[in-house]
C-alpha positions as CSV (number, residue, x, y, z in Angstrom):
1,X,19.2,-6.4,-1.9
2,X,17.9,-2.8,-1.8
3,X,14.7,-1.9,-0.1
4,X,13.3,-0.6,-3.4
5,X,13.7,-4.0,-5.0
6,X,12.1,-5.8,-2.1
7,X,9.2,-3.3,-2.2
8,X,8.8,-4.0,-5.9
9,X,8.0,-7.6,-5.1
10,X,5.3,-6.7,-2.5
11,X,3.8,-4.1,-4.8
12,X,3.8,-6.6,-7.8
13,X,2.0,-9.2,-5.6
14,X,-0.6,-6.6,-4.5
15,X,-1.2,-5.5,-8.1
16,X,-1.5,-9.1,-9.3
17,X,-4.1,-10.0,-6.6
18,X,-6.1,-6.8,-7.4
19,X,-6.0,-7.5,-11.1
20,X,-7.3,-11.0,-10.5
21,X,-10.2,-9.6,-8.4
22,X,-10.8,-7.1,-11.2
23,X,-10.9,-9.7,-13.9
24,X,-13.3,-11.8,-11.8
25,X,-15.5,-8.7,-11.6
26,X,-15.5,-8.8,-7.8
27,X,-14.8,-5.1,-7.6
28,X,-16.7,-2.0,-8.7
29,X,-16.1,1.7,-9.2
30,X,-17.0,2.2,-5.6
31,X,-14.3,-0.3,-4.7
32,X,-11.7,1.6,-6.7
33,X,-12.8,4.9,-5.0
34,X,-12.7,3.4,-1.6
35,X,-9.2,2.0,-2.2
36,X,-8.0,5.3,-3.6
37,X,-9.2,7.1,-0.4
38,X,-7.6,4.4,1.8
39,X,-4.3,4.7,-0.1
40,X,-4.3,8.5,0.2
41,X,-5.0,8.4,3.9
42,X,-2.6,5.6,4.6
43,X,0.2,7.4,2.7
44,X,-0.5,10.7,4.6
45,X,-0.4,8.9,7.9
46,X,2.8,7.1,7.0
47,X,4.4,10.4,6.0
48,X,3.5,12.0,9.3
49,X,4.3,9.2,11.7
50,X,7.4,7.8,9.9
51,X,8.9,11.3,9.9
52,X,8.2,11.7,13.6
53,X,9.7,8.3,14.4
54,X,12.8,8.9,12.3
55,X,13.2,12.4,13.7
56,X,13.0,11.0,17.2
57,X,15.7,8.5,16.4
58,X,13.6,5.4,16.9
59,X,14.9,3.8,13.7
60,X,17.0,4.6,10.6
61,X,17.9,3.1,7.3
62,X,21.3,1.9,5.9
63,X,22.1,4.5,3.2
64,X,23.5,1.8,1.0
65,X,20.2,0.1,0.6
66,X,17.9,3.1,-0.1
67,X,17.3,5.0,-3.3
68,X,18.1,8.4,-1.8
69,X,14.6,9.8,-2.5
70,X,12.9,11.2,0.6
71,X,9.7,12.7,1.9
72,X,11.3,15.0,4.5
73,X,13.1,12.4,6.6
74,X,11.4,9.3,5.4
75,X,12.8,7.4,2.5
76,X,10.4,6.7,-0.4
77,X,10.7,3.0,0.3
78,X,8.8,3.5,3.6
79,X,5.6,4.1,1.6
80,X,5.6,0.8,-0.3
81,X,4.3,-1.4,2.5
82,X,1.2,0.7,3.3
83,X,0.5,1.1,-0.4
84,X,0.7,-2.6,-0.9
85,X,-1.5,-3.3,2.1
86,X,-4.1,-0.8,1.0
87,X,-4.4,-2.5,-2.3
88,X,-3.9,-6.1,-1.3
89,X,-6.2,-6.5,1.7
90,X,-9.4,-5.3,0.0
91,X,-8.7,-7.4,-3.1
92,X,-8.0,-10.5,-0.9
93,X,-11.3,-9.8,1.0
94,X,-13.2,-9.8,-2.3
95,X,-11.4,-12.9,-3.6
96,X,-12.0,-15.1,-0.5
97,X,-15.7,-14.4,-0.5
98,X,-16.1,-11.4,1.6
99,X,-18.9,-9.0,0.7
100,X,-18.6,-7.7,-2.8
101,X,-16.9,-4.4,-2.3
102,X,-18.8,-1.4,-3.6
103,X,-22.0,-3.5,-4.0
104,X,-24.9,-4.1,-1.8
105,X,-27.0,-7.2,-1.3
106,X,-30.3,-5.3,-1.6
């Protein structure tokens, strides 16, 4: 199994959970903006630190299991897990009864 296929499963689950939260109207426009900011920052940090770690030789990927698309030294597959987490975790928080994201109780 390639990393890209495995990542597709995680991203599909994250998208499904976020869609359920959206259908249940547990998210607002502020929620979407907050998630977009979190996704952007998370992907930027992933790009910086994964490239540093790969460059230092701390880990590598089997070339047979990656797509061949890179952001400097980091394969594009490296970015799926932080993307899924930045989408999935706030949506789960909304679904399990956390505060309604983007809304106040005033």
